[in-house]
PQR file with spaces between the fields and no chain letter, atoms N, CA, C, O and H, PARSE charges and radii, in Angstrom:
ATOM       1  N    MET     1      19.352    7.402   -9.488 -0.4000 1.5000
ATOM       2  CA   MET     1      18.257    8.329   -9.223 -0.0000 2.0000
ATOM       3  C    MET     1      17.630    8.855  -10.208  0.5500 1.7000
ATOM       4  O    MET     1      18.283    8.767  -11.248 -0.5500 1.4000
ATOM       5  N    SER     2      16.541    9.417  -10.332 -0.4000 1.5000
ATOM       6  CA   SER     2      15.480    9.720  -11.165 -0.0000 2.0000
ATOM       7  C    SER     2      16.104   11.458  -11.595  0.5500 1.7000
ATOM       8  O    SER     2      16.527   12.191  -10.702 -0.5500 1.4000
ATOM       9  H    SER     2      16.011    9.488   -9.487  0.4000 1.0000
ATOM      10  N    ALA     3      16.070   11.811  -12.753 -0.4000 1.5000
ATOM      11  CA   ALA     3      16.274   13.335  -13.041 -0.0000 2.0000
ATOM      12  C    ALA     3      15.087   13.947  -13.458  0.5500 1.7000
ATOM      13  O    ALA     3      15.041   14.904  -14.231 -0.5500 1.4000
ATOM      14  H    ALA     3      15.726   11.216  -13.480  0.4000 1.0000
ATOM      15  N    ARG     4      13.959   13.294  -12.851 -0.4000 1.5000
ATOM      16  CA   ARG     4      12.501   13.937  -13.252 -0.0000 2.0000
ATOM      17  C    ARG     4      12.495   15.356  -12.603  0.5500 1.7000
ATOM      18  O    ARG     4      13.023   15.460  -11.495 -0.5500 1.4000
ATOM      19  H    ARG     4      13.996   12.517  -12.223  0.4000 1.0000
ATOM      20  N    LYS     5      11.940   16.474  -13.197 -0.4000 1.5000
ATOM      21  CA   LYS     5      11.768   17.777  -12.666 -0.0000 2.0000
ATOM      22  C    LYS     5      10.323   18.019  -12.131  0.5500 1.7000
ATOM      23  O    LYS     5       9.468   18.407  -12.927 -0.5500 1.4000
ATOM      24  H    LYS     5      11.512   16.391  -14.097  0.4000 1.0000
ATOM      25  N    TRP     6      10.077   17.854  -11.102 -0.4000 1.5000
ATOM      26  CA   TRP     6       8.785   18.119  -10.140 -0.0000 2.0000
ATOM      27  C    TRP     6       8.473   19.546  -10.357  0.5500 1.7000
ATOM      28  O    TRP     6       9.312   20.446  -10.310 -0.5500 1.4000
ATOM      29  H    TRP     6      10.771   17.539  -10.455  0.4000 1.0000
ATOM      30  N    ARG     7       7.119   19.710  -10.615 -0.4000 1.5000
ATOM      31  CA   ARG     7       6.948   21.386  -10.340 -0.0000 2.0000
ATOM      32  C    ARG     7       5.648   21.382   -9.528  0.5500 1.7000
ATOM      33  O    ARG     7       4.737   20.582   -9.738 -0.5500 1.4000
ATOM      34  H    ARG     7       6.437   18.980  -10.652  0.4000 1.0000
ATOM      35  N    LYS     8       5.626   22.358   -8.560 -0.4000 1.5000
ATOM      36  CA   LYS     8       4.507   22.671   -7.708 -0.0000 2.0000
ATOM      37  C    LYS     8       3.372   23.138   -8.553  0.5500 1.7000
ATOM      38  O    LYS     8       3.392   23.431   -9.748 -0.5500 1.4000
ATOM      39  H    LYS     8       6.366   23.009   -8.389  0.4000 1.0000
ATOM      40  N    SER     9       2.508   23.152   -7.819 -0.4000 1.5000
ATOM      41  CA   SER     9       0.875   23.834   -8.376 -0.0000 2.0000
ATOM      42  C    SER     9       1.025   25.144   -8.213  0.5500 1.7000
ATOM      43  O    SER     9       1.696   25.463   -7.231 -0.5500 1.4000
ATOM      44  H    SER     9       2.492   22.914   -6.847  0.4000 1.0000
ATOM      45  N    SER    10       0.553   26.105   -8.956 -0.4000 1.5000
ATOM      46  CA   SER    10       0.602   27.419   -8.745 -0.0000 2.0000
ATOM      47  C    SER    10      -0.320   27.971   -7.705  0.5500 1.7000
ATOM      48  O    SER    10      -0.370   29.185   -7.507 -0.5500 1.4000
ATOM      49  H    SER    10       0.007   25.846   -9.754  0.4000 1.0000
ATOM      50  N    TYR    11      -0.952   27.235   -7.125 -0.4000 1.5000
ATOM      51  CA   TYR    11      -1.957   27.422   -6.094 -0.0000 2.0000
ATOM      52  C    TYR    11      -1.158   26.948   -4.816  0.5500 1.7000
ATOM      53  O    TYR    11      -1.794   26.797   -3.773 -0.5500 1.4000
ATOM      54  H    TYR    11      -0.912   26.249   -7.286  0.4000 1.0000
ATOM      55  N    SER    12      -0.051   26.749   -4.836 -0.4000 1.5000
ATOM      56  CA   SER    12       0.663   26.257   -3.409 -0.0000 2.0000
ATOM      57  C    SER    12       1.086   27.769   -2.991  0.5500 1.7000
ATOM      58  O    SER    12       1.476   28.664   -3.741 -0.5500 1.4000
ATOM      59  H    SER    12       0.466   26.871   -5.683  0.4000 1.0000
ATOM      60  N    ALA    13       0.885   27.805   -1.470 -0.4000 1.5000
ATOM      61  CA   ALA    13       1.317   28.690   -0.539 -0.0000 2.0000
ATOM      62  C    ALA    13       2.980   28.891   -0.624  0.5500 1.7000
ATOM      63  O    ALA    13       3.656   27.953   -1.047 -0.5500 1.4000
ATOM      64  H    ALA    13       0.569   27.078   -0.861  0.4000 1.0000
ATOM      65  N    SER    14       3.502   29.923   -0.282 -0.4000 1.5000
ATOM      66  CA   SER    14       4.729   30.123   -0.272 -0.0000 2.0000
ATOM      67  C    SER    14       5.270   29.605    1.166  0.5500 1.7000
ATOM      68  O    SER    14       6.407   29.189    1.387 -0.5500 1.4000
ATOM      69  H    SER    14       2.952   30.685    0.062  0.4000 1.0000
ATOM      70  N    ASN    15       4.151   29.727    2.145 -0.4000 1.5000
ATOM      71  CA   ASN    15       4.774   29.028    3.572 -0.0000 2.0000
ATOM      72  C    ASN    15       4.785   27.574    3.658  0.5500 1.7000
ATOM      73  O    ASN    15       4.781   27.136    4.809 -0.5500 1.4000
ATOM      74  H    ASN    15       3.227   30.065    1.965  0.4000 1.0000
ATOM      75  N    GLY    16       4.800   26.547    2.515 -0.4000 1.5000
ATOM      76  CA   GLY    16       4.969   25.318    2.477 -0.0000 2.0000
ATOM      77  C    GLY    16       3.473   24.650    2.882  0.5500 1.7000
ATOM      78  O    GLY    16       3.398   23.520    3.365 -0.5500 1.4000
ATOM      79  H    GLY    16       4.803   26.903    1.580  0.4000 1.0000
ATOM      80  N    GLY    17       2.622   25.259    2.695 -0.4000 1.5000
ATOM      81  CA   GLY    17       1.149   24.640    2.687 -0.0000 2.0000
ATOM      82  C    GLY    17       1.037   23.468    1.915  0.5500 1.7000
ATOM      83  O    GLY    17       1.993   22.914    1.373 -0.5500 1.4000
ATOM      84  H    GLY    17       2.682   26.177    2.303  0.4000 1.0000
ATOM      85  N    ASN    18      -0.278   23.044    1.860 -0.4000 1.5000
ATOM      86  CA   ASN    18      -0.317   21.801    1.338 -0.0000 2.0000
ATOM      87  C    ASN    18      -0.144   21.945   -0.289  0.5500 1.7000
ATOM      88  O    ASN    18      -0.808   22.848   -0.799 -0.5500 1.4000
ATOM      89  H    ASN    18      -1.055   23.494    2.301  0.4000 1.0000
ATOM      90  N    CYS    19       0.654   21.174   -1.134 -0.4000 1.5000
ATOM      91  CA   CYS    19       1.152   21.263   -2.331 -0.0000 2.0000
ATOM      92  C    CYS    19       1.099   20.094   -3.012  0.5500 1.7000
ATOM      93  O    CYS    19       1.484   19.031   -2.525 -0.5500 1.4000
ATOM      94  H    CYS    19       1.193   20.440   -0.720  0.4000 1.0000
ATOM      95  N    VAL    20       0.580   20.225   -4.275 -0.4000 1.5000
ATOM      96  CA   VAL    20       0.847   18.763   -4.966 -0.0000 2.0000
ATOM      97  C    VAL    20       1.857   19.343   -6.124  0.5500 1.7000
ATOM      98  O    VAL    20       1.927   20.473   -6.608 -0.5500 1.4000
ATOM      99  H    VAL    20       0.267   21.088   -4.671  0.4000 1.0000
ATOM     100  N    GLU    21       2.634   18.121   -6.396 -0.4000 1.5000
ATOM     101  CA   GLU    21       3.689   18.347   -7.769 -0.0000 2.0000
ATOM     102  C    GLU    21       3.474   17.467   -8.692  0.5500 1.7000
ATOM     103  O    GLU    21       2.974   16.371   -8.438 -0.5500 1.4000
ATOM     104  H    GLU    21       2.577   17.204   -6.004  0.4000 1.0000
ATOM     105  N    VAL    22       3.858   17.873   -9.976 -0.4000 1.5000
ATOM     106  CA   VAL    22       3.580   16.901  -10.932 -0.0000 2.0000
ATOM     107  C    VAL    22       5.003   16.853  -11.615  0.5500 1.7000
ATOM     108  O    VAL    22       5.901   17.670  -11.408 -0.5500 1.4000
ATOM     109  H    VAL    22       4.264   18.763  -10.183  0.4000 1.0000
ATOM     110  N    ALA    23       5.069   15.707  -12.508 -0.4000 1.5000
ATOM     111  CA   ALA    23       6.232   15.515  -13.304 -0.0000 2.0000
ATOM     112  C    ALA    23       5.925   14.783  -14.437  0.5500 1.7000
ATOM     113  O    ALA    23       5.035   13.933  -14.452 -0.5500 1.4000
ATOM     114  H    ALA    23       4.340   15.044  -12.676  0.4000 1.0000
ATOM     115  N    ARG    24       6.838   15.163  -15.692 -0.4000 1.5000
ATOM     116  CA   ARG    24       6.385   14.278  -17.150 -0.0000 2.0000
ATOM     117  C    ARG    24       7.031   12.807  -16.735  0.5500 1.7000
ATOM     118  O    ARG    24       8.121   12.639  -16.187 -0.5500 1.4000
ATOM     119  H    ARG    24       7.561   15.854  -15.680  0.4000 1.0000
ATOM     120  N    LEU    25       6.309   12.027  -17.040 -0.4000 1.5000
ATOM     121  CA   LEU    25       7.220   10.509  -17.137 -0.0000 2.0000
ATOM     122  C    LEU    25       7.033    9.946  -18.423  0.5500 1.7000
ATOM     123  O    LEU    25       6.259   10.373  -19.280 -0.5500 1.4000
ATOM     124  H    LEU    25       5.424   12.164  -17.485  0.4000 1.0000
ATOM     125  N    ALA    26       7.853    8.874  -18.521 -0.4000 1.5000
ATOM     126  CA   ALA    26       7.857    7.974  -19.843 -0.0000 2.0000
ATOM     127  C    ALA    26       6.727    7.710  -19.991  0.5500 1.7000
ATOM     128  O    ALA    26       6.377    7.870  -21.161 -0.5500 1.4000
ATOM     129  H    ALA    26       8.481    8.527  -17.825  0.4000 1.0000
ATOM     130  N    GLU    27       5.713    7.260  -19.128 -0.4000 1.5000
ATOM     131  CA   GLU    27       4.224    6.548  -19.151 -0.0000 2.0000
ATOM     132  C    GLU    27       3.442    7.691  -18.979  0.5500 1.7000
ATOM     133  O    GLU    27       2.270    7.313  -19.003 -0.5500 1.4000
ATOM     134  H    GLU    27       5.997    7.131  -18.178  0.4000 1.0000
ATOM     135  N    GLY    28       3.497    8.845  -18.824 -0.4000 1.5000
ATOM     136  CA   GLY    28       2.637   10.010  -18.855 -0.0000 2.0000
ATOM     137  C    GLY    28       3.092   10.747  -17.649  0.5500 1.7000
ATOM     138  O    GLY    28       4.308   10.895  -17.534 -0.5500 1.4000
ATOM     139  H    GLY    28       4.448    9.152  -18.804  0.4000 1.0000
ATOM     140  N    VAL    29       2.236   11.283  -16.640 -0.4000 1.5000
ATOM     141  CA   VAL    29       2.363   12.093  -15.500 -0.0000 2.0000
ATOM     142  C    VAL    29       2.142   11.469  -14.254  0.5500 1.7000
ATOM     143  O    VAL    29       1.302   10.614  -13.977 -0.5500 1.4000
ATOM     144  H    VAL    29       1.248   11.162  -16.733  0.4000 1.0000
ATOM     145  N    GLY    30       3.324   12.199  -13.260 -0.4000 1.5000
ATOM     146  CA   GLY    30       3.512   11.787  -11.739 -0.0000 2.0000
ATOM     147  C    GLY    30       2.770   12.599  -10.972  0.5500 1.7000
ATOM     148  O    GLY    30       2.669   13.742  -11.416 -0.5500 1.4000
ATOM     149  H    GLY    30       4.007   12.893  -13.486  0.4000 1.0000
ATOM     150  N    VAL    31       2.235   12.381   -9.994 -0.4000 1.5000
ATOM     151  CA   VAL    31       1.368   13.436   -9.147 -0.0000 2.0000
ATOM     152  C    VAL    31       1.760   12.693   -7.809  0.5500 1.7000
ATOM     153  O    VAL    31       1.549   11.500   -7.587 -0.5500 1.4000
ATOM     154  H    VAL    31       2.316   11.452   -9.634  0.4000 1.0000
ATOM     155  N    ARG    32       2.493   13.782   -6.774 -0.4000 1.5000
ATOM     156  CA   ARG    32       2.982   13.528   -5.460 -0.0000 2.0000
ATOM     157  C    ARG    32       2.621   14.793   -4.487  0.5500 1.7000
ATOM     158  O    ARG    32       2.332   15.942   -4.821 -0.5500 1.4000
ATOM     159  H    ARG    32       2.664   14.751   -6.954  0.4000 1.0000
ATOM     160  N    ASP    33       2.720   14.264   -3.271 -0.4000 1.5000
ATOM     161  CA   ASP    33       2.684   15.288   -2.222 -0.0000 2.0000
ATOM     162  C    ASP    33       3.820   15.812   -1.921  0.5500 1.7000
ATOM     163  O    ASP    33       4.701   15.041   -1.542 -0.5500 1.4000
ATOM     164  H    ASP    33       2.955   13.331   -3.000  0.4000 1.0000
ATOM     165  N    SER    34       4.072   17.067   -1.995 -0.4000 1.5000
ATOM     166  CA   SER    34       5.139   17.907   -2.052 -0.0000 2.0000
ATOM     167  C    SER    34       6.044   17.783   -0.592  0.5500 1.7000
ATOM     168  O    SER    34       7.263   17.899   -0.464 -0.5500 1.4000
ATOM     169  H    SER    34       3.356   17.694   -2.304  0.4000 1.0000
ATOM     170  N    LYS    35       5.143   17.543    0.326 -0.4000 1.5000
ATOM     171  CA   LYS    35       5.659   17.499    1.841 -0.0000 2.0000
ATOM     172  C    LYS    35       6.356   15.776    1.878  0.5500 1.7000
ATOM     173  O    LYS    35       7.301   15.462    2.603 -0.5500 1.4000
ATOM     174  H    LYS    35       4.152   17.449    0.223  0.4000 1.0000
ATOM     175  N    SER    36       5.836   15.081    1.187 -0.4000 1.5000
ATOM     176  CA   SER    36       5.868   13.798    1.438 -0.0000 2.0000
ATOM     177  C    SER    36       6.649   12.765    0.489  0.5500 1.7000
ATOM     178  O    SER    36       6.287   11.589    0.505 -0.5500 1.4000
ATOM     179  H    SER    36       5.068   15.335    0.599  0.4000 1.0000
ATOM     180  N    PRO    37       7.793   13.201   -0.402 -0.5600 1.5000
ATOM     181  CA   PRO    37       8.091   12.871   -1.660  0.2800 2.0000
ATOM     182  C    PRO    37       8.581   11.446   -1.596  0.5500 1.7000
ATOM     183  O    PRO    37       8.498   10.651   -2.533 -0.5500 1.4000
ATOM     184  N    GLU    38       9.108   11.188   -0.392 -0.4000 1.5000
ATOM     185  CA   GLU    38       9.560    9.719    0.065 -0.0000 2.0000
ATOM     186  C    GLU    38       8.585    8.644   -0.162  0.5500 1.7000
ATOM     187  O    GLU    38       8.958    7.481   -0.317 -0.5500 1.4000
ATOM     188  H    GLU    38       9.176   11.833    0.369  0.4000 1.0000
ATOM     189  N    HIS    39       7.300    9.005   -0.188 -0.4000 1.5000
ATOM     190  CA   HIS    39       6.170    7.950   -0.023 -0.0000 2.0000
ATOM     191  C    HIS    39       5.938    7.701   -1.575  0.5500 1.7000
ATOM     192  O    HIS    39       5.118    6.823   -1.842 -0.5500 1.4000
ATOM     193  H    HIS    39       6.997    9.950   -0.063  0.4000 1.0000
ATOM     194  N    GLY    40       6.440    8.241   -2.445 -0.4000 1.5000
ATOM     195  CA   GLY    40       6.288    7.876   -3.923 -0.0000 2.0000
ATOM     196  C    GLY    40       5.643    8.643   -4.537  0.5500 1.7000
ATOM     197  O    GLY    40       5.632    9.795   -4.102 -0.5500 1.4000
ATOM     198  H    GLY    40       7.107    8.955   -2.228  0.4000 1.0000
ATOM     199  N    HIS    41       4.884    8.351   -5.727 -0.4000 1.5000
ATOM     200  CA   HIS    41       3.992    8.973   -6.724 -0.0000 2.0000
ATOM     201  C    HIS    41       3.012    8.162   -7.414  0.5500 1.7000
ATOM     202  O    HIS    41       3.102    6.936   -7.479 -0.5500 1.4000
ATOM     203  H    HIS    41       4.893    7.416   -6.081  0.4000 1.0000
ATOM     204  N    LEU    42       1.957    8.928   -7.994 -0.4000 1.5000
ATOM     205  CA   LEU    42       0.499    8.210   -8.613 -0.0000 2.0000
ATOM     206  C    LEU    42       1.029    8.498   -9.938  0.5500 1.7000
ATOM     207  O    LEU    42       1.557    9.558  -10.273 -0.5500 1.4000
ATOM     208  H    LEU    42       1.884    9.924   -7.941  0.4000 1.0000
ATOM     209  N    SER    43       0.822    7.339  -10.758 -0.4000 1.5000
ATOM     210  CA   SER    43       1.278    7.453  -12.278 -0.0000 2.0000
ATOM     211  C    SER    43       0.083    7.404  -12.736  0.5500 1.7000
ATOM     212  O    SER    43      -0.815    6.738  -12.221 -0.5500 1.4000
ATOM     213  H    SER    43       0.393    6.478  -10.485  0.4000 1.0000
ATOM     214  N    LEU    44      -0.062    8.287  -14.008 -0.4000 1.5000
ATOM     215  CA   LEU    44      -1.277    8.409  -14.487 -0.0000 2.0000
ATOM     216  C    LEU    44      -0.914    8.455  -16.242  0.5500 1.7000
ATOM     217  O    LEU    44       0.176    8.817  -16.685 -0.5500 1.4000
ATOM     218  H    LEU    44       0.668    8.828  -14.427  0.4000 1.0000
ATOM     219  N    THR    45      -1.710    8.149  -16.817 -0.4000 1.5000
ATOM     220  CA   THR    45      -1.353    8.250  -18.215 -0.0000 2.0000
ATOM     221  C    THR    45      -1.941    9.702  -18.604  0.5500 1.7000
ATOM     222  O    THR    45      -2.739   10.383  -17.961 -0.5500 1.4000
ATOM     223  H    THR    45      -2.595    7.855  -16.457  0.4000 1.0000
ATOM     224  N    SER    46      -1.243   10.018  -19.996 -0.4000 1.5000
ATOM     225  CA   SER    46      -1.881   11.518  -20.088 -0.0000 2.0000
ATOM     226  C    SER    46      -3.207   11.907  -20.336  0.5500 1.7000
ATOM     227  O    SER    46      -3.584   13.078  -20.361 -0.5500 1.4000
ATOM     228  H    SER    46      -0.595    9.465  -20.519  0.4000 1.0000
ATOM     229  N    ALA    47      -4.081   10.687  -20.564 -0.4000 1.5000
ATOM     230  CA   ALA    47      -5.445   10.991  -20.831 -0.0000 2.0000
ATOM     231  C    ALA    47      -6.054   11.052  -19.424  0.5500 1.7000
ATOM     232  O    ALA    47      -6.891   11.931  -19.218 -0.5500 1.4000
ATOM     233  H    ALA    47      -3.775    9.735  -20.544  0.4000 1.0000
ATOM     234  N    GLN    48      -5.730   10.226  -18.455 -0.4000 1.5000
ATOM     235  CA   GLN    48      -6.007    9.924  -17.141 -0.0000 2.0000
ATOM     236  C    GLN    48      -5.762   11.297  -16.544  0.5500 1.7000
ATOM     237  O    GLN    48      -6.673   11.786  -15.876 -0.5500 1.4000
ATOM     238  H    GLN    48      -5.050    9.512  -18.623  0.4000 1.0000
ATOM     239  N    PHE    49      -4.627   11.977  -16.711 -0.4000 1.5000
ATOM     240  CA   PHE    49      -4.272   13.412  -15.895 -0.0000 2.0000
ATOM     241  C    PHE    49      -5.403   14.231  -16.594  0.5500 1.7000
ATOM     242  O    PHE    49      -6.325   14.598  -15.864 -0.5500 1.4000
ATOM     243  H    PHE    49      -3.887   11.579  -17.253  0.4000 1.0000
ATOM     244  N    ALA    50      -5.445   14.547  -17.852 -0.4000 1.5000
ATOM     245  CA   ALA    50      -6.466   15.426  -18.255 -0.0000 2.0000
ATOM     246  C    ALA    50      -7.699   15.336  -17.965  0.5500 1.7000
ATOM     247  O    ALA    50      -8.436   16.313  -17.830 -0.5500 1.4000
ATOM     248  H    ALA    50      -4.697   14.249  -18.444  0.4000 1.0000
ATOM     249  N    ALA    51      -8.144   13.810  -17.805 -0.4000 1.5000
ATOM     250  CA   ALA    51      -9.779   13.873  -16.994 -0.0000 2.0000
ATOM     251  C    ALA    51      -9.729   14.419  -15.630  0.5500 1.7000
ATOM     252  O    ALA    51     -10.585   15.209  -15.233 -0.5500 1.4000
ATOM     253  H    ALA    51      -7.545   13.017  -17.915  0.4000 1.0000
ATOM     254  N    LEU    52      -8.742   14.017  -14.898 -0.4000 1.5000
ATOM     255  CA   LEU    52      -8.503   14.634  -13.681 -0.0000 2.0000
ATOM     256  C    LEU    52      -8.504   16.018  -13.466  0.5500 1.7000
ATOM     257  O    LEU    52      -9.108   16.603  -12.568 -0.5500 1.4000
ATOM     258  H    LEU    52      -8.046   13.375  -15.220  0.4000 1.0000
ATOM     259  N    LEU    53      -7.776   16.526  -14.362 -0.4000 1.5000
ATOM     260  CA   LEU    53      -7.628   18.186  -14.560 -0.0000 2.0000
ATOM     261  C    LEU    53      -9.295   18.611  -14.691  0.5500 1.7000
ATOM     262  O    LEU    53      -9.864   19.437  -13.977 -0.5500 1.4000
ATOM     263  H    LEU    53      -7.286   16.050  -15.092  0.4000 1.0000
ATOM     264  N    ALA    54      -9.858   17.882  -15.708 -0.4000 1.5000
ATOM     265  CA   ALA    54     -11.226   18.302  -16.227 -0.0000 2.0000
ATOM     266  C    ALA    54     -12.223   18.081  -14.860  0.5500 1.7000
ATOM     267  O    ALA    54     -12.965   18.938  -14.378 -0.5500 1.4000
ATOM     268  H    ALA    54      -9.395   17.210  -16.287  0.4000 1.0000
ATOM     269  N    GLN    55     -12.092   17.146  -14.534 -0.4000 1.5000
ATOM     270  CA   GLN    55     -12.940   17.034  -13.010 -0.0000 2.0000
ATOM     271  C    GLN    55     -12.841   17.710  -12.093  0.5500 1.7000
ATOM     272  O    GLN    55     -13.736   17.859  -11.261 -0.5500 1.4000
ATOM     273  H    GLN    55     -11.489   16.451  -14.925  0.4000 1.0000
ATOM     274  N    LEU    56     -11.522   18.357  -12.054 -0.4000 1.5000
ATOM     275  CA   LEU    56     -10.933   18.758  -10.687 -0.0000 2.0000
ATOM     276  C    LEU    56     -11.726   20.760  -10.987  0.5500 1.7000
ATOM     277  O    LEU    56     -12.181   21.625  -10.239 -0.5500 1.4000
ATOM     278  H    LEU    56     -10.795   18.236  -12.730  0.4000 1.0000
ATOM     279  N    LYS    57     -11.513   20.648  -12.298 -0.4000 1.5000
ATOM     280  CA   LYS    57     -12.036   22.393  -12.607 -0.0000 2.0000
ATOM     281  C    LYS    57     -13.648   22.557  -12.602  0.5500 1.7000
ATOM     282  O    LYS    57     -14.253   23.626  -12.517 -0.5500 1.4000
ATOM     283  H    LYS    57     -11.143   19.945  -12.906  0.4000 1.0000
ATOM     284  N    ARG    58     -14.194   21.300  -12.709 -0.4000 1.5000
ATOM     285  CA   ARG    58     -15.923   21.225  -12.566 -0.0000 2.0000
ATOM     286  C    ARG    58     -16.142   21.995  -11.343  0.5500 1.7000
ATOM     287  O    ARG    58     -17.284   22.162  -10.915 -0.5500 1.4000
ATOM     288  H    ARG    58     -13.702   20.431  -12.778  0.4000 1.0000
């Protein structure tokens, strides 16, 4: 079992609404749906994750 520490978005509602979680991985950053963690995660390099964040902020 992995010892990754998944963190919820600071924009997540306290009522369990739509949430995205991220975790630091050996190869970069993992992103997953907090309501369905059993479905796995998307793995991104650090550069890809930075580009995703930049695009989302626009």
